[in-house]
C-alpha positions in Angstrom: -0.1 -0.2 0.1 2.8 2.4 1.1 4.7 1.5 -2.4 1.4 2.3 -4.4 1.1 5.6 -2.6 4.7 6.7 -3.1 4.3 5.9 -7.1 1.1 8.1 -6.9 3.1 10.9 -5.4 5.9 10.5 -7.4 3.7 10.5 -10.8 2.0 13.5 -12.2 0.2 11.1 -14.6 -1.2 8.9 -11.7 -2.5 11.7 -9.7 -4.1 13.4 -12.9 -5.8 9.8 -13.6 -7.1 9.4 -10.1 -8.4 13.0 -10.0 -10.1 12.3 -13.3 -11.6 8.7 -12.0 -12.8 10.6 -9.1 -14.7 13.3 -11.1 -16.2 10.7 -13.4 -17.3 8.8 -10.2 -19.0 12.0 -9.0 -20.5 12.8 -12.4 -21.8 9.3 -12.6 -23.1 9.4 -9.0 -24.8 12.9 -9.8 -26.5 11.5 -12.9 -27.9 8.5 -11.1 -29.3 10.9 -8.6 -30.6 13.1 -11.1 -32.2 10.1 -13.1 -34.1 9.3 -9.8 -35.4 12.7 -9.4 -36.5 13.0 -13.0 -38.2 9.5 -12.7 -40.0 10.7 -9.6 -40.7 14.1 -11.3 -42.2 12.2 -14.1 -44.7 10.1 -12.0 -45.8 13.2 -10.2 -46.4 15.0 -13.5 -48.0 12.1 -14.8 -50.4 11.7 -12.1 -51.4 15.6 -12.0 -51.8 15.3 -15.8 -54.0 11.9 -15.5 -56.1 13.7 -12.9 -56.2 16.7 -15.1 -57.2 14.7 -18.2 -59.8 12.6 -16.2 -61.5 15.8 -15.0 -61.4 17.5 -18.7 -62.9 14.2 -20.2 -65.7 14.4 -17.4 -66.1 18.1 -17.7 -66.5 17.9 -21.7 -69.0 14.9 -21.5 -70.9 16.9 -18.7 -70.9 19.8 -21.3 -72.1 17.6 -23.9 -74.9 16.2 -21.9 -75.9 19.9 -21.0 -75.9 20.6 -24.8 -78.2 17.4 -25.3 -80.7 18.4 -22.4 -81.0 21.7 -23.8 -81.7 20.4 -27.2 -84.4 18.0 -25.6 -85.9 20.9 -23.9 -86.3 22.6 -26.9 -87.5 19.6 -29.0 -90.4 18.4 -26.9 -91.1 20.2 -23.7 -92.3 23.3 -25.1 -94.6 21.9 -27.6 -95.9 19.3 -25.3 -96.4 21.7 -22.4 -98.7 23.7 -24.7 -100.5 20.4 -25.5 -100.8 19.5 -22.0 -102.2 23.2 -21.1 -104.8 23.2 -23.6 -105.9 19.8 -22.5 -106.0 20.6 -18.8 -108.2 23.6 -19.7 -110.6 21.4 -21.5 -111.1 19.9 -18.0 -109.3 16.6 -18.6 -106.2 15.7 -16.3 -103.0 15.8 -18.0 -101.5 12.9 -16.2 -104.1 10.7 -18.1 -103.9 12.2 -21.3 -102.9 9.8 -24.1 -99.9 11.3 -25.9 -99.8 8.2 -28.2 -103.1 8.8 -29.8 -103.8 12.6 -29.3 -100.8 14.6 -30.1 -101.8 16.9 -32.9 -100.5 17.5 -36.3 -99.5 20.9 -35.5 -97.4 19.8 -32.6 -95.9 17.0 -34.6 -94.8 19.5 -37.2 -93.2 22.0 -34.9 -91.4 18.9 -33.3 -90.2 17.9 -36.8 -88.7 21.4 -37.3 -87.2 21.3 -34.0 -85.5 17.7 -34.9 -84.3 19.4 -38.3 -82.6 22.2 -36.4 -80.9 19.9 -34.1 -79.6 17.7 -36.9 -77.7 20.7 -38.2 -75.7 21.0 -34.8 -75.9 17.5 -33.8 -75.3 15.3 -36.8 -74.5 12.3 -34.4 -78.3 12.4 -33.2 -80.0 9.6 -35.5 -83.4 9.4 -33.9 -85.7 11.3 -31.4 -88.6 9.1 -29.7 -91.3 10.5 -27.6 -93.2 8.1 -25.5 -96.1 8.7 -23.2 -96.5 7.8 -19.1 -97.4 4.4 -20.1 -94.1 4.0 -22.3 -96.0 3.8 -25.4 -94.3 5.4 -28.6 -96.3 8.7 -29.4 -93.9 9.9 -32.4 -90.4 9.0 -33.8 -88.4 11.5 -35.9 -85.6 10.0 -37.9 -84.8 6.1 -38.1 -87.4 4.2 -36.1 -85.7 2.3 -33.1 -87.2 0.5 -29.9 -86.1 0.8 -26.4 -83.9 -2.0 -25.1 -85.6 -4.5 -22.6 -83.3 -3.4 -19.8 -84.1 0.5 -20.7 -87.8 0.1 -20.8 -88.9 2.1 -17.7 -89.8 5.5 -17.0 -87.1 8.2 -15.8 -87.7 10.3 -12.8 -84.7 12.7 -14.2 -82.7 12.9 -17.3 -80.5 9.9 -17.7 -77.9 8.8 -20.0 -76.8 5.0 -21.1 -75.1 2.9 -23.3 -76.9 0.3 -25.4 -75.5 -2.5 -27.4 -76.3 -2.5 -30.9 -77.5 -5.4 -33.1 -74.4 -5.7 -35.4 -70.8 -6.0 -34.9 -69.9 -7.5 -31.7 -68.4 -4.2 -30.1 -70.8 -1.8 -31.7 -73.0 0.4 -29.3 -74.9 3.8 -29.2 -76.0 6.2 -26.7 -79.6 6.9 -25.4 -80.3 10.0 -23.7 -83.5 9.9 -21.7 -85.6 13.2 -20.9 -88.7 13.0 -18.7 -91.6 15.3 -19.3 -93.3 16.9 -16.5 -96.4 19.1 -16.4 -95.3 22.6 -15.9 -92.0 22.7 -13.4 -93.8 20.4 -11.0 -91.8 17.2 -10.3 -93.8 16.1 -7.4 -96.2 14.2 -9.7 -95.1 11.2 -12.0 -93.8 12.6 -15.5 -96.7 12.5 -18.3 -94.0 11.4 -20.9 -90.6 10.7 -22.0 -88.3 11.8 -24.8 -85.3 9.7 -26.0 -82.4 10.7 -28.1 -80.4 8.1 -29.9 -76.8 8.9 -30.7 -74.0 7.2 -32.3 -70.9 6.9 -30.0 -68.4 8.6 -32.5 -69.4 12.0 -31.0 -68.4 11.3 -27.5 -65.4 9.5 -28.6 -64.4 12.3 -30.8 -64.7 14.7 -27.8 -62.6 12.4 -25.7 -59.9 11.8 -28.5 -59.5 15.6 -28.8 -58.8 15.9 -25.3 -55.9 13.2 -24.9 -54.5 13.7 -28.7 -51.5 15.7 -27.7 -50.3 13.2 -24.9 -49.4 9.3 -24.9 -52.5 8.4 -22.9 -55.8 6.4 -23.2 -59.3 7.1 -22.0 -62.3 4.6 -21.5 -66.2 4.5 -20.9 -67.5 1.6 -19.5 -71.3 0.9 -18.9 -72.5 -1.7 -16.4 -74.0 -3.5 -19.4 -71.2 -2.9 -21.6 -67.8 -3.2 -20.3 -65.0 -1.3 -21.9 -67.5 0.0 -24.4 -65.1 2.8 -25.4 -61.3 2.5 -25.3 -59.3 5.5 -27.1 -55.3 5.9 -27.2 -53.1 8.3 -28.7 -49.3 9.2 -28.9 -47.1 6.3 -27.7 -49.6 4.6 -25.7 -50.0 1.8 -28.2 -53.1 -0.4 -28.8 -55.0 -2.4 -26.3 -58.0 -4.3 -26.1 -59.3 -3.8 -22.5 -58.4 -0.8 -20.2 -57.0 -3.6 -17.7 -53.8 -3.7 -19.8 -52.8 -0.3 -18.7 -53.7 -1.1 -15.1 -50.8 -3.7 -15.4 -48.1 -1.4 -16.9 -45.8 0.1 -14.5 -45.0 3.1 -16.8 -49.0 4.1 -16.8 -50.6 5.9 -14.3 -54.4 5.3 -14.0 -57.0 7.3 -12.6 -60.9 6.4 -12.7 -64.2 7.8 -11.9 -68.1 7.7 -12.5 -69.5 10.3 -15.4 -73.0 9.6 -15.4 -75.5 6.8 -13.5 -73.4 4.0 -14.1 -70.9 4.9 -17.0 -67.5 4.9 -15.6 -64.6 7.0 -17.3 -61.0 6.6 -16.8 -57.8 7.8 -18.1 -54.2 6.3 -18.2 -51.0 8.4 -18.7 -47.6 7.4 -19.6 -45.1 8.5 -17.3 -42.3 8.7 -19.7 -44.0 9.2 -23.0 -45.1 12.6 -22.4 -42.3 14.6 -21.1 -40.2 14.8 -24.3 -38.3 17.9 -22.6 -37.2 15.8 -19.6 -35.8 13.0 -22.0 -34.0 15.7 -24.0 -32.5 17.1 -20.8 -31.5 13.6 -20.1 -29.9 12.9 -23.2 -28.2 16.3 -23.2 -26.8 15.8 -19.6 -25.5 12.2 -20.8 -23.9 14.1 -23.8 -22.2 16.6 -21.3 -20.9 13.8 -19.1 -19.3 12.0 -22.3 -17.9 15.4 -23.2 -16.6 16.0 -19.8 -15.0 12.3 -19.8 -13.5 13.1 -23.2 -12.1 16.5 -22.0 -10.7 14.8 -19.0 -8.8 12.4 -21.2 -7.7 15.2 -23.4 -6.4 17.0 -20.2 -4.6 14.0 -19.0 -3.0 13.3 -22.2 -2.3 17.1 -22.8 -0.8 17.4 -19.2 1.2 14.1 -19.7 2.8 15.2 -23.1 3.4 18.9 -22.2 4.0 18.6 -18.6 4.8 15.3 -17.0 7.1 13.9 -19.9 9.2 17.0 -20.2 9.6 17.1 -16.8 10.9 13.4 -16.7 13.2 14.4 -19.7 14.5 17.3 -17.4 15.0 15.1 -14.3 16.9 12.3 -16.4 19.0 15.1 -17.9 20.0 16.6 -14.6 20.8 13.0 -13.3 23.2 12.5 -16.3 24.7 16.0 -16.3 27.7 15.0 -14.0 28.5 12.4 -16.5 27.9 14.2 -19.8 28.5 17.8 -18.8 28.4 18.8 -22.7 24.8 17.9 -23.1 22.2 20.4 -23.3 18.5 20.1 -23.4 16.7 20.7 -26.8 13.5 22.0 -25.7 11.8 24.3 -28.3 8.8 25.9 -26.3 8.2 29.3 -24.8 6.1 28.1 -22.2 7.2 27.9 -18.4 9.0 24.4 -19.2 10.9 26.4 -22.0 11.9 29.0 -19.8 13.2 26.5 -17.3 15.1 24.5 -20.0 16.8 27.6 -21.2 17.5 28.9 -17.8 19.0 25.3 -17.0 21.1 25.2 -20.3 22.2 28.9 -19.3 23.1 27.9 -15.5 25.2 24.9 -17.0 26.9 27.3 -19.5 27.6 29.6 -16.8 28.8 26.7 -14.3 31.0 25.3 -16.9 32.6 29.1 -17.8 33.2 29.6 -14.1 34.7 26.1 -13.5 36.9 26.5 -16.3 38.2 29.7 -15.0 38.7 28.7 -11.6 40.3 25.4 -12.8 42.9 27.6 -15.1 43.4 30.4 -12.7 43.9 28.7 -9.4 44.8 25.0 -10.4 48.4 25.4 -9.3 47.4 27.5 -6.2 45.0 24.6 -5.1 47.0 21.7 -6.4 48.8 20.9 -3.1 45.5 21.5 -1.0 43.4 19.5 -3.3 45.8 16.6 -2.7 45.6 17.2 1.2 41.7 17.2 0.9 41.6 13.9 -1.0 43.7 12.4 1.6 41.4 13.8 4.3 38.4 12.5 2.4 39.8 9.1 2.0 40.8 9.0 5.8 37.4 10.5 6.9 35.0 9.2 4.3 32.9 7.4 6.8 33.5 9.7 9.7 32.1 13.3 8.3 31.5 15.5 11.4 29.2 18.6 11.9 32.0 20.8 12.0 33.0 19.7 8.2 29.5 20.2 7.1 29.2 23.7 8.7 32.4 24.8 6.8 31.2 23.3 3.7 27.8 24.9 3.8 29.8 28.2 4.8 32.1 27.8 1.7 29.0 27.3 -0.5 27.4 30.2 0.7 30.7 32.2 0.1 30.7 31.0 -3.5 27.2 31.9 -3.9 27.7 35.4 -2.4 30.8 35.7 -4.9 28.7 34.9 -7.9 26.0 36.9 -6.5 23.4 34.2 -6.3 21.7 35.5 -3.1 18.9 32.8 -2.8 21.5 30.1 -3.0 23.5 31.8 -0.4 20.3 32.4 2.1 19.2 29.0 1.7 22.8 27.6 2.7 23.0 30.0 5.5 19.4 28.9 6.7 20.5 25.2 6.1 23.8 25.7 8.3 21.8 27.4 11.0 19.3 24.6 10.9 22.0 21.7 11.3 23.7 23.7 14.0 20.8 24.2 15.9 19.6 20.7 15.4 23.2 19.0 16.7 24.5 21.6 19.1 23.6 22.6 22.6 21.4 21.4 25.1 18.3 19.1 24.5 16.5 21.9 26.5 15.8 25.4 24.8 13.7 28.3 25.4 10.4 29.1 23.3 12.4 32.0 22.1 14.9 29.9 20.6 12.5 27.4 19.2 10.6 30.0 17.4 13.6 31.7 15.9 14.6 28.3 14.6 11.1 27.8 13.1 11.5 31.0 11.2 14.9 29.8 10.0 13.1 26.5 8.9 10.3 29.0 7.1 13.0 30.3 5.0 13.7 26.8 3.5 10.1 26.1 3.1 9.5 29.3 1.5 12.3 28.9 -1.0 11.4 25.1 -1.6 7.8 25.6 -2.4 8.1 28.9 -4.1 6.1 31.3 -1.5 3.3 28.8 -1.7 3.4 28.0 2.0 3.9 31.0 4.8 4.7 29.7 8.3 3.4 32.1 11.0 4.7 32.3 14.5 3.1 34.1 17.7 3.8 33.6 21.4 2.6 35.4 24.7 5.6 37.6 26.1 5.8 35.6 29.2 5.9 32.4 27.3 9.1 33.3 25.3 11.9 32.2 28.2 9.6 29.2 29.2 11.8 26.0 28.5 10.9 23.2 26.1 12.8 20.4 24.7 14.8 21.1 21.2 13.0 20.6 18.0 9.5 20.2 19.3 7.8 22.7 17.0 9.6 21.9 13.6 8.2 18.4 13.5 4.5 19.6 14.2 5.2 22.3 11.5 6.5 19.8 9.1 3.9 17.4 9.3 1.3 20.0 8.6 3.2 21.1 5.5 3.6 17.4 4.1 0.4 16.0 5.0 -1.9 19.3 4.8 -0.2 21.9 2.3 1.8 19.9 -0.1 -1.0 18.2 -2.0 -3.2 21.6 -1.7 -3.3 23.6 -5.2 -3.7 26.9 -3.8 -1.4 28.8 -1.4 -1.7 28.1 2.2 -0.7 29.4 5.8 0.7 27.2 8.6 0.0 29.1 11.8 2.0 28.4 15.4 0.5 30.0 18.6 1.9 29.7 22.1 -0.2 30.7 24.9 1.1 30.7 28.6 -1.7 29.3 31.1 -0.6 31.2 34.0 -3.4 29.6 36.2 -2.4 26.0 35.6 1.3 26.8 34.9 1.2 25.3 31.4 2.2 25.9 27.9 -0.6 25.7 25.1 1.0 25.2 21.8 -1.5 25.3 18.7 -0.2 24.2 15.3 -3.1 24.9 12.3 -3.2 24.8 8.7 -5.6 25.7 6.2 -4.8 22.6 3.7 -6.7 19.6 2.5 -7.5 18.3 5.7 -8.4 14.7 6.6 -11.5 12.4 6.1 -12.9 10.7 8.8 -10.9 7.2 8.3 -7.7 9.3 8.4 -8.5 11.1 11.3 -9.0 8.0 13.2 -5.8 6.4 11.9 -3.8 9.4 13.0 -5.5 9.6 16.4 -4.8 5.9 17.2 -1.3 6.7 16.5 -1.3 9.6 19.1 -2.8 7.0 21.5 -0.4 4.1 20.4 2.9 5.5 19.2 5.5 3.2 17.3 9.1 3.9 16.6 8.7 2.7 12.9 5.6 4.8 12.3 6.2 7.0 9.0 3.9 9.8 10.5 6.0 12.6 12.5 3.5 12.3 15.4 4.6 9.1 16.4 8.1 10.7 17.2 6.5 13.7 18.8 4.4 11.8 21.2 7.1 9.5 22.2 9.4 12.6 23.2 6.7 14.2 25.1 6.6 11.0 27.2 10.1 11.1 27.5 10.4 14.5 28.8 7.0 14.9 30.5 5.8 11.3 31.5 1.9 11.6 31.7 1.8 15.4 32.1 0.9 16.3 28.7 -2.2 16.2 26.2 -2.3 16.3 22.6 -5.3 16.5 20.6 -6.1 16.6 16.9 -8.7 18.0 15.0 -9.5 18.0 11.3 -12.2 18.6 8.6 -11.6 17.5 4.8 -11.2 20.5 2.7 -10.7 23.2 5.5 -7.6 22.3 7.3 -6.1 20.5 10.4 -5.3 21.8 13.9 -3.0 20.0 16.6 -3.0 21.5 20.2 -0.4 20.4 22.7 -0.5 21.4 26.5 2.7 20.8 28.5 4.0 22.2 31.8 5.6 25.2 31.4 8.8 24.3 33.2 11.2 21.5 32.6 13.7 20.0 34.8 17.0 21.0 33.0 19.2 18.6 35.4 17.4 15.6 34.5 18.9 15.8 31.1 22.0 17.2 31.7 23.9 14.1 31.6 22.2 13.2 28.2 23.5 16.7 26.8 27.1 15.9 28.0 27.3 12.7 26.3 25.9 14.1 23.2 28.3 16.9 23.0 31.3 14.4 23.7 30.1 12.4 20.7 30.2 15.4 18.4 
């Protein structure tokens, strides 16, 4: 696992591939969530549309019935009421009048005219029959017909029913029954009944117009004729019965009663009516595929334009000592081209400088070089810190001589860091530790090209308190390595030291605004804080073991982190330390140096 992590950290291509895979996973997850949301919205919209179509269909059929009721009133009620009034004035009770034998030619003529006017507006009406109170036929206009056996009864109020026709198996027609009362009195039995016979295509056409814009179906069902009318449109397909739509998961079904036993129902496809959502879904998929393609292009571009040239530069630098005359051949105007040109220029200047020094001082340093060779052979495996200090000082002087201030400053900082790390007592003041941290910050600033800033702050009365040497630097380094290096944006590591006078303790808080940790990583590091091991790769283990060595169990260390926001480490220790306890250790250490 650690090997894989090291490979990923050392390969820009693997890092870019990992980022691309993560983005693709996020996009696919978002698409799945969006698909579920669209599916829920489709069903919700389908339910709303289904109820709306059911209401529209019921309303349309109701309007149709109101029109027929109006036509029936004009057709028979006014003429027959005139006849009934005349008969009543003659002294005979209207309820006993035999309409089938006594309706005069004048009334029949007027009703015939009304029938012809009705046909001009309602071509689906094939016949109109008038019955008396004993259900005997008084008159027929249009094609003659008889009442179905199950329909031969007097209605107390208007009614609408479907009647199976003599002919094709599924053929049927509608009948509208309009009772005729004397005047406006509904207390006495009706004196007659007017029956309209209508072809079913009128109602079917009305329903078809309502659902024509959708993938839907509508049906009418009578108690005598199940599934007497089933109309489909759009992508609803064909079906023999409405039950087929009830069994389809894609369809939302709503049913209701229209008029006295005639049921009406609608079925709406959840996916077939939402072309906009389907188009949006396809557009989103296309965008995801485009994003994946762009990620692939980005990885290829990054590798060809960044990772591969950097690898070539790395190989060139590794071979520069054995092939000093080789130069990079990078014909680019971007940053990598500038780096390659600068490196070639530096090598040219370095070779010229070496040539000048070699030619001008070869004789002067010949004896010294021989002596140094003997010393190197004698002490190859025993290089002491003083030799390293002198070497770093020499590098600094040469950098100053050649006006390379950056190298000079970094060399001096490195020399000071090494001298601080190996010389002196294990016990230092907070002031010394903060000064060392600022020197370390110089190295970090140059190393990461001003991307990472280290800020220190301490209470005045805490500066002269004692802590063990190199306590702050591992905390800062750990924050940089695990919180800041992988962060693409600049960041800050903050070190704050407070003196808690009431408890005679020092509170040291190291925080960063880097990438933070997830819950799994946070739990792993907290386990290390509780159970440190010497071979742990994370610097926390070393810190905790030294805290135990110097303070026993009188210290507290805690860790808080939030992914994407940063990490905070808080250490609370006594504000004093027994210097004499470690005096012997310091003496032995100085003797070894």
